N, C-alpha and C positions, 0 to 999 in steps of 0.2 A: 467838546473838550472835557477833560476830567480834572479833578482836584485831588491832591494827596497832601495831607497835613498831619503832623504828629499828634495833634489834639483830637483828631477824628477817632471814632471807635474802630476796633479791629484793624490795627496797623497793617499796611500792605506788606507783601513779601520783600525780603532784602533785595536791593537793587532797583526798586521802584523809585523814580526821582521824586523828591518833594516838589510840589508845584502849588503855588498859592495864588490868591486874587491879584496881588500886586505884580507878580511875575506875568500873569496873563494880560494885565493891563499894558505892560510894556510890550508884549507881543502884539496886542491890538494896535498900539501906536506905530509899531514897526511895519505892520502889514496894511494899515489903514482900515481895520475892521471896527465896526460900531456895535453890532449885535453879537450876542453870545448865547449858545445853548449848552448848558451845563448838564452833563450826563453822569449819572451815578456810576462811580467806579466799581467794578465787580468785587474788589477787595473788601468793600464795606457792607456787603449784603443788602439788607433792607433798612439799614440805619442811614437815613437820608439827611442827617443834620448838616453835613458838609455842603450838599447841594442847596439846601434852604439858606444856609449862611451866605453862600455865594449869590443867590438870587436877591437876597436883601441888600447886599453890597452893590451889585451891578444895577439894580433897579429896573426901570421900565424897558431897558434894552436887553433884558435877559429872559430866557425861558429855561425850564428844567425838564429832564427826563429822570424819573425816580424808579426805585424798585418797590413794589407793593405786593404783598402776599394776598391770597384770596380772602383772608380773615380781616384785612384792613377795614376799619369802620368808616362810615360816611363822614363823620366829623374830621377825621384825619385827612381824608381825600379833599374835602372842601377847604381845609386849612392850607394844604399844599397847593391847591388850585389858586387860592388867593395870592400865594407867594409867586406864582408863575409856572408851576408844574403843568405840563401838557401831555405827558406820555409815561408809559411804563416800559422799562427795559427788560427784555428776555434774552439773557446770555445763554444760549442753548448749546454751548460747547461744554466740555468737562469743567466742573468747578462753579457753574452758574447757580444762582439762588433759586430761580424759577425754572420750571420744566414745561414740556408740552402738556403735561397733565394739569397744570395750573391755568392754562391759557383761557379756556372758556369761562372759568369762574372769575378771573381777573377782568376779562373783557366785560362781563356783566356788571361789574362794579364801576368801571370807568366810563362805560358808554354814556350815561346821563351827563357826564361832564364834557363830552366831545373830545376825549383824549385819544391818543393813538398807542399802538404797541410797536416798540422798536425791537427787531429780532436780529440777533447775530448767530449765525449758524454756518456750517460748512455748506457752501452753495451747491455742492454735488447732491445734497439731500433735498434740494428744492423740488425736483419733480415729484417726490412722494408726499410733499406737504402743500404744493401750490393750490390745490383745490380747497383745502381747509382754510388757507390764508385768504384766498379770494372770497370765501363765504363769510368771513368775519364782518360783523356790523360796525367795525371801527376801522380807521385808517391803519395801514401797516407801513413801517419804515424798515427797509432792509439795509443792514450795515455794510460798509466797506466794499462796494461794487460786487456784492455777493459773497466775498471772502471764500473763494474756491480753494480748498486745501488738499483733500485726500489724493486726488489724481492730477494735481497741477491745474493750471489755468486752462479752461476749456476753449474750444473753438467757438467763435461767435455764432456759428450756424449749428452748434451741437445742442442736444436736448437739455443739458444742464443750464446753459445760458438762455435758451429759449423759454425755459420755465420761469426765469426771472422776468423776461419780457412779457410773458403771458400774465404774470401777476400784475405788472404795471398796466397792462391792457384793461384791467378791471376798473381803472379810474379812481381807485381809492388807496393805491399803494405808491410808495416813494422809494427811491434808492439814494444812498449817500455815496457821492463821489469822494472817497476818502481812503487814506491809509493803503495805497497800492502795495506798500512794502509787506503788508500782512500775508499776502499770498503770491507775490511775484516770484517767479523762478529766474527771470532774466535780470532783475535787480536794477539798482540806480545807475545813471540818473533818470532814465526815461521810463523804467518799468514797462518795457515795450509790450509784454504779453498782457498785462492787466490794462494798459493804456488802450489796447485794441477794443477791449470790452467797454471801457469808459467812453470812447468815441462812438461806439455803436449805440450805447444808451442815449447819449446826447443827440445822435442823429434820429433815433426812433421815438424817444420819449423825453424831449427837452423839458416838458411841463411837469415831469415826475422826478426830476433830479434836483438834489440839493448838495452843496459842497460842505465838507467838514474838515477841520484841521487834525483831529484826534490828538491834539496836544495834551500832555507832554510826551506822547508816544511811549506808553509803558511797555517795558520789556525790550526796548531798542537801545542798545549802547554801541556806538554813540547814536544819539537821536538824529534823525534826518533834519535837514534844514527846512524850516517852515516856509521861508520865502520861495524856495525851490519847489516845494509841494504845491503851493498856491500857483506858482508859475506853470505847473503842468496843466492847469485848467485852460490856459490859452491854447494848448495843443489839443486838448479834448474838445474844446468848444471855441474854434477859431473866430466865430462870429460874435461880435461884441454884444449884440442884442440878446443872444442866447446866454452869454455869460451873465449879463445883468438879470435875466430871468432866473438863472440858477442861484445866483448870489443874493438877489434882492426879492424878487416877486414870489418865487416858489416857497422860500422859508417864511415869508409873511403869511402866506395862505396856510401852510402846514402848522406853524407854531402860534399863529394868532397875533402877530405883532401889530396888526391893525385893530386890535380889540381895545377894550376900555382900559387895559393896563398901560397903554401908551404906544405911540408911534415914534421911535427914536429918529 
């Protein structure tokens, strides 16, 4: 999830909904969620104060994904780690703070901490980058079921989607089952085209999938219903044991919820 508040630096573009800690707590109560992963909103660049503020408020049940440039110093990284940060976000679409050119330098900085890199890109580009991502010495998290944009949602047997599965085959990559509205051409309520990919990922790599809300759904007006989005997981993962794996076990491994910071 993301936070947008007027007191954060670099206010987001007009139309982005304000979304704060109390509002998310209300959503947690509605959906029965306990843990939270706060991801730096692209609008705030590498000013991570909002994420750190949220981690302090949510406590042991929270982890964070920040934006850190190659020149970030060790003391800053250690301080963010102590607060619960566990990854760096690479928004590799237009307007992102970090680029492919920053990847190796950032990875070198975060590797001693055991952090991961979260990448958001047009999934149609995965075939040209999959070997590089597979070779990284840190875990990789791919956003939004691959977020296939330029040519529409691919066939599950096509090379663009196979590249995502090949990345997961490496055993150190994960994919977020989230925000099907970002790339679906068929639309709500079932997002049938993207749902086919989500079901295929659950079938082939259930141990590499995590679920995410993408609340408050920036850029979407009206925002989709969060309960309906969570309900889609029952169609993507009909087996209760696999849903528990995706919602509980996998994020515990990826984000370190079983570490010394606490087990909610």
